[in-house]
N, C-alpha and C positions, 0 to 999 in steps of 0.2 A: 892121584886120588882127589886132590883139591880141585883140579880142573873138572872132574866129574861132579864134585859137590857144587861147584859154581854153576855148572850147567843145570844141575837139578834145581838149584835156587832160582835160576833164570827161568827155567821151564815152569816152576811153581808160580813165579811172579806173573808169567804170561797167562797161566790158567786163571789166576786170581783176577787179573785185569780183564780177561775174557768174561769171567763170571760177573764182574762189576759192570762191564759194558752191556751184558744181557739184561741187566735190571734197569738200564736207562729207559726213561719214559719214551714210548713210541712217538714218532713224528706226528704232529697234529694232522688230522684229516682235512684236506683242502678241497676234496671233491667227493660227492656221493653219486652213486649210479643207480638208475632205475629204468624200468621199461614197462610198456603196456599200453593202456587205453589211449586212443586218440581223442576221445570225447573231452577230457579235461586238459588237453595239451595247451590250448591258448592261455589258461590261467596258470598252469604250472610254469610255463615259459615266463610269464609276467612276474610271478613270485620269485623265480630263480634269478632273474635279472636284478631285482631289488635286494634280494637276500645276499647275493654276491657283493653288492655295493656296501651293504650294512655289516655283514659278518665275515666276508672274505672267503666263504665256502661256496664252491660252484656245484651246480646240479647238472649232471649229464643224463638227460632223459630221452630214451628212444621211444618215439611214438609209433609203435609197431602193432597195436591192437591188443585187446585184452587177452586173447588166447596166447599170444606171444609173451605177454607179461607174466602170465601164470606159469608158462613153461620155463621162463628164465629164472623166476624166483625159486621154483622147485628144483631147478638145476644148480642153484646157488651161484649164478654168474652175475647177479646184480644185488645191490643192497636192499632193494625193495621192488615189488611188482605192483602194477596198477590194473584194476579191472572194473568195468562198469557192471559186469554181472557178478553179484555177490556169490561167494562160495558158501555152500551149506555147511553147518557146523561139523558134520561128520567128515567132510572132505578137508576142512581146516585141521581137525584133530589128527587125521591120518597123515598129514604132511607136516605137522608141527608148526602150523602157521596161525597167525591171528590177522583179522582184517578190521579196518575202521573206516568210516565214511569221511570224505574230505569236503566235498561241496555237492550241491544238487543242481540239476539243470534239466533241460528238456530236449528231446529229439523231435525234429520237425520234418514233415514231408515237403520237399522242395521241388519246384516245377519249372520247366522252360516251355511255356505255351504262349506263342505269339499273340499279343493283344490282351493277355490276362495279367493284371497287375497283382502285386503282392497283397495277400489277404482278400482277394476278390473271389477266389474259388472256394466253395464249401464242399467238404468231403464227409458224408456220413460214415460212421465207423465201419459197417460191413462192406460198403462200397470200396473203401480203401483196400480191404482184404481181397475183394474180387479183382481189383486192378493187379495186385501182386500175385494172385492166382492165375492171371492171364485170361480171365473170363471177359474182362472189358478191354477192348483193343483200340478204340478210337476215343478221342477227346469229346466228340459230339455224340457219344453213346446216349441212348435215351435215359439211362439211369443217372448219368452225370447232368444232363440238361434239366431233368426233373428236379434235381437238388439245387439247381442254379438258375431259376427263372430270370430272364432278362439279361443273362450273361451270354455274349456271343462266343460260342466255342467252335474252334475250327475242326474240319474233317481231317484231323492229323493223327497218324499212328502214335500210340503210346509206347514209349521205350522205358521199360522198368530198369532202374539202376539199383544195384544192391552191393553190399560189401563182398569182396572176394576173399578176405582174410577172416580168421577167427576174431570175433568182435563183440565186446560188451554192448556196443550201440545196437548191433543186430539182436543181441539177447533181449534188450529192452523193447526193441521194435517188435520182434516176433512174440514176446510175452504179451504185448498189447493185442496183436492180431489174433493170438490164440484165445484171448478173453472175449473178443468181440465177434469172432467168426468160428462157428462150429466146424465148418468145412476146412478152414485153415488149421484148426487144432487137430483134426483127424488126418489131413493129408500132409501137412508140413511140420507143425509143432513149433516148439520154443527151444532155441539153443544159440550158442555163440556162432555157429555155422550151420546152415540148413541146406537141403536140396531145393534150391529155388525153382519154382515151376517155369519161370520165364525171366528174361532180362539179361543185362550185362553187368559184370562185376568190376568194381573199382577198389583199390587198396586204400584203406583208411578213410576217415572223413574227407581228407584232402582229395583222394581219388574219386569218391562219389561226387563231391562238389564240382570237380573239374569236368567229369562226364556230363553232369546235368547242365552245366554252363554251356557246353559245346553242342549238345544234341538237342535239336528242336523236337519238342514233343516228349521230352524226358521227365520222369518223376523219380526222385530218390529220397533218401533220408539221411540227415546229418544232425550233429549237435547244433544248437541254435546259434552259437557264436560263429560257426562256419558259414551259416546262411547270411548272417549280417556282414561278416568280413568279405565274403565273396559277392555280396549284393545279389543273391539269388532269391527269386520270388518264392514265397511259401503259401501253403493253403491253410484255411481254417479247418479245424477238426471238430466233430461232434463228440462231446464228452459223455460220461456215464449218466449225467442228469438230462441229456438230450439237447444241451445248448451248444451252439457253435462258438468257439472261443479262439482267440489268437494267442500265439506263444509269446510270453514275456515274463518278466520276473514276478509279476503279480499272480499270473495263472500258475506258474511253477510253485510259488509259495503256497497258493491255495491247495494244490494237490498234496503238498508236503505237510500241511498244517496239522493233520491228525496222526502223523507217524509216531508210533509208540516205540521209540528206540530202546527204552529201558527194558522192555520185555521182548526184544528181538535177539534170540540166542546167536552169538557170534556176529552181532550187528547185521544179520540177514534181513533185509528190508526191500520190498518191491513196491514202487509207488505208481504203477501204471493203472489206468482206468479207475482212479479214485473218485469217491462221491464229491458232490459240491458243484453248484452251478457255474462257478468260476474256474474250476480245476482244468489245467491242461492235461489231457489223458495219457501222454507219453512222457512222464516225468520220472526221473531216476536219480539216485545218488551214484557217485563214483568212489571207489574204494582203494585203499592202500593195503598191500600184503607184506607182512614182515614175519620173520621167524621168532618164536617165543624164546628159544635158546640161541643167543647170538654168538656165533663162532668168532666174529670180528666186532667186539662190543664198541670199539671206538667209532667205527663206521655206523653201527646201529644207533649209537647215541646221537651222532650228527644227523641221521635221518629223522629221529624223533624231534630233535631241536629245530630242524627245518620245518617240519609240519606243525610243531607247536607255534613257531613264529608265524606261519601261514594262517593258522586258526585265529591268532590274536591280532595280527597286523595286516592280514590280506583280505579282510572282508570287503572293504571298499573297492579294492581292485577287482574282486570277484563280481561284485554287483555291476560294475561298469561294463563287464563282459557278459552280463545277464546270467550269471550263475547265482545260486542262492547259498549264502554262507551257512554253515551248520549253527544251530542255536547254541547259546552259551551252556545250557544244561547238558546238551549232547557232548560238547567239547569236554566238559568236566567229567562226564561218564567215560569218554574215550581215554582221557589221560589217567583216570583212576585205573582203567584196565591195563594201560602201559605199566603202571607202577606195580600192579599185582602179577602180571604175566610175563614180562620181558626180562630175561635174566642172562648173565654171562655164564661162561663155563664153570665158574666157581659158585654159581647160585646167587650172585650179587645183583641187585636190581639196577638195570641199565638206566632207566629214566630217573630214578632217585639221584644217581650220581651225576646225571646231566644237570639237574636243578641246582646242585651246590657248586657247580663250576662258574 
């Protein structure tokens, strides 16, 4: 009997110990995982490198395109998703997600036309759409030569390059084409992926940049940092005010200057074809997607801490890569939304607990 009692005491002790162990604080999160847009990859990689040095937490970010990022966050296989195409409030609500803008930048038409230097070619708005519709097939077409007097254009076939994957960069680009071309709006439209009338597809900004670099006569579209890093020539675009402008931080900022984020439900904001003589017409923000109810609050907390650090310490790094940091009032608005909306399973505010750590 005493043996049975001792066994019972031992078993009880083991259960008590097991219960005690179950209350031990979880191991610190040393890596956060995200996936999505290729548009912001250069700056996310730069921030991740510095953040790992400063805080000891690594970022594993899969640059797979906005469509893939949306799929993965909805499947809950990553801690956050990233998309250049903002989700409408009703889609966010249906999935239990919230989104917030991280940085702004520009998408640029890049070209590989022998003898044409960067910034030398001018493309009126509707002419760019006609090239992507397959209506203009040669670089010395009358419509292009008329817009570029004095520029010697070769009798070279135009090869249109576009994204082959679901892409927020495509969403921004086709949003612009839809605004400036009635025919594009009717025949193709605006989406992360469209039925391209012509051309070849490359995966990611990297794939498009690679194709344009290799194919003589090619035209494609990439995020501005990719054009710079790959030393690919770009064309000037005609903006809403009728001016031909070059892509740079000043023209991106001009396009974003009047963005009213405070009155954008779910931070849904489109910055293409904005007014202003200095505005770059294909400007956009890139967004982060997280769940309002965090099943893994420790990981969710680290995601918010990373992006908080990026907001407050990453602006200069962003500007060096020709992204536009979010204004201070927008950051304050975003972090206020974190505090209101992002909870753990017990209803505790995830961001508030991050601030006191």
